[in-house]
N, C-alpha and C positions, 0 to 999 in steps of 0.2 A: 639599437634596432627598434625598440619600443617607441622612441621619439619619432623616428622616421615614419613608422606606420601611422602614428597619430597625425603627423602633418599631412600625410597622403590622404587620410580620411577627411581632414578639414578642407583640403583643396577640392576634393570631390563634392562635398556638401556646398562649398562656396560657389562652385561652377553651376551646380543645380539651381541655387538661389538666383544667380545672374540670369540664367535662361528663363526662369519663371518671371523674373522682373521684366525682361524684354517682352515676353508675351503679354504681360499685364499692361505694359505701356503702349502696345500696338506696334512695336518694332518687329522686324522679321516678317512672319506670316501676317496676312490681313486678319484683323480681329473679327471680321464679318463672317468668315467661314474657315473651316478646318479641313485640310485635304484628307481624303481616304485613299489608301493604296488601290491602284487600279487592278481589277481582276477580270478574267475572261468571262464572257457570258456563259451560262450553263449550256452544256452540250445537248442539242435537241434529241428527243427519243428516236430510236431506230424506227424505220418504216415498218408498219404493221401489215401483215398479209390481209388481203381483201376478205371480208366476211363471206361465208357461203350464201348463195341466193336463197331468198325466203321460199317457203313451201308453195305459196300461191303466186310466185313470180312467173311472168309469161315465158314460155319456151320459144324456140326459134320458129315452130310451126303454129304457135298460138296467135290469134289476132291481137294486135296492139293498137294503142291510141293513135299511131302515126298513119294507119291505113296501109294498104297493100304496096303503095309506091314509096313508102318511107317518109312521106311528107307530113308535116304537122298540120292538123286540122285548122281551118280558118279561125275558129274561136280562140285557139291558143296562139296562132301566129299573129293575130291582130291585137293581142294583149300588150298594152303600152309598157315599155321598160322605164324604170326610174333612171333619171339622169345621174343621180348620185345617191349613195346610201343614206338612209334616214339618220338625222342627227341624234346622238345619244341624249337621253334625258338629263345627263349630268353636264352637258355642254350648254352654256348660257346663250349662245348666239349673239353675244355682245361683240361690237367691233374690236378687232385687234390690229395693231398693238394698242394697249391701254395700260394705265398704271394701277397698281395695287400695293399692298404692303404685307409683310410677314405677320401672321397671326400669333405665332409662338416663337420662343427663343431658341428652338432647335428643330431643324427640318433637313431631311436628306435630299440632296440635289443629285438626281440620277442622269445618266447619259441618254436615256430614252424613256418613253411613257409606259412604264410597267415595272413590277417588282423584279422581273427577270433581268433587268438592266442594272449594271453595277453602280454603286454610289461613288460619285466623283468628288463631292464636297459635302460638308455638313454646315448649313447656315446657322449662325449662332446669335443673331441680333433680332429681337422682337421689334416690330414696327419699321424695319428697314424697307424703304420703297423698292419695288421691283417693277419691271415692265413685262406684261404678259404678251408673248409673241404668238402663241397658238394654243388651241385646246384639243384634247384627245380623250374623250370619255371623262374620267375623273382626274385626268392629269393636265397640268398646265406647263407649257414651256415658258420659262422666264429668263430675264437678263437683269443682273444687278448693276450697281453704279460703277463697278470696275470692269464691266464687259463680260463677266462669266455667264455662260448660258447653260441651262439644264432643265430638267423636268421635276416638278414637285406635285404632290397631291393638292387638289383644289381646296381641301379642308385646311391646309396650312396657310391659306391666303385670306386676307381681309380686304374689303372695299374701302377701308379707311385710307384717306390720302395723306401721305407723309412725304417729306423731302429730306435730302441729305446734302450737306455742303460739300462741294467738290472743288478741286484746284487749290486756290490760295485761301487764306483766312478771310471769312466773309464778315460784313458789317451790317447789323440790323439798324435801320434808321427810323426816325419817328414818322416820316412821310415818304411817299414814293418819289424821291428826288435825291440826286447825288449831293445836293447842298444841305439836305435836312440833317438835323442833329443826330449823331450816332447814339444808339440805345445799348448795343452790346456787340462784342466781337466774337465770332463763332469759328472754331477750328474746323478744318476739313474732316469729314467723317461724322460730324454731329448731326443727329436726326431731329427734325422739328415737324410739327403738325401744320399742314397746309390750310390756311384760313380763306384766302381769296386771291385770285389773279384776274384783274380786270382786263378786258380787251376792247379797244387797243390799249397797249401798255406793256412796259418791259419789267414791271415790278410785281412781286407777290408778297402778300402779308402772311407771316408765319408765326408760330408760337414755339419757343424753345425754353423749356423749364420755367413756364409761367411768365416768360418775357415775350412780348409781342412787338413786332416791328416789320419793316419792309426791306426786302433784299432783291437785287436783280435776278430775274428768273434764269438768266444764263449762268448764275453761280451755284445753282442747285440742280440735283437730279430728282425727278419725280413729277415734272410738269412739262408739257410740250411748249415750244416757242410761241405758238399762236393759240394756245388753249385758253378758253375762258372757264374759270372755276370760281364758284359753282357754275355748272352748266345752266344757261338761260332756259 
């Protein structure tokens, strides 16, 4: 019985090590983000009764600013109405969509722009490029290279331009040409710093772990097909 119990414990420990090894190697769940269990949004507070009228509030028989016929005075009626609410001071006004990168190694990705919205994922890779789709006060709606969309705080983002290899293994070359000598082979999911992307041209120069070279822009996420970087 003791031997059986010992082998059962060993099996459980071995299984745990295998799971950890799978996560460390990037198998199973994506290494870029960790799922959080979905929860319902908090229940909104019950409707509160209307407060009593102030002591100096006009009564039904008292004169009001609308006049005897209930119409608004011309000064108020002619006041122009804003076409849309003023932009928050936390919104940049920069065009969207645009690319940015993650400032920190852990950020909560929420289903909506606010703390009241549940966390859908936890982003775990610093410098990972993301695409900013919209702004809402201090919140930014982003999309990662795998297509996951959600909201993060603007303080979690950086304007530093990065790229990530997508699809198949990429090849860095010494010059922007398919016939140029290869410098390094890059696995999918590897992040590099964007150096330049001339236009016209289909190649971008990037830096990965102090190695610089050219790669087709179609093989990375983090730059648009016709985008010139740096901007002229």
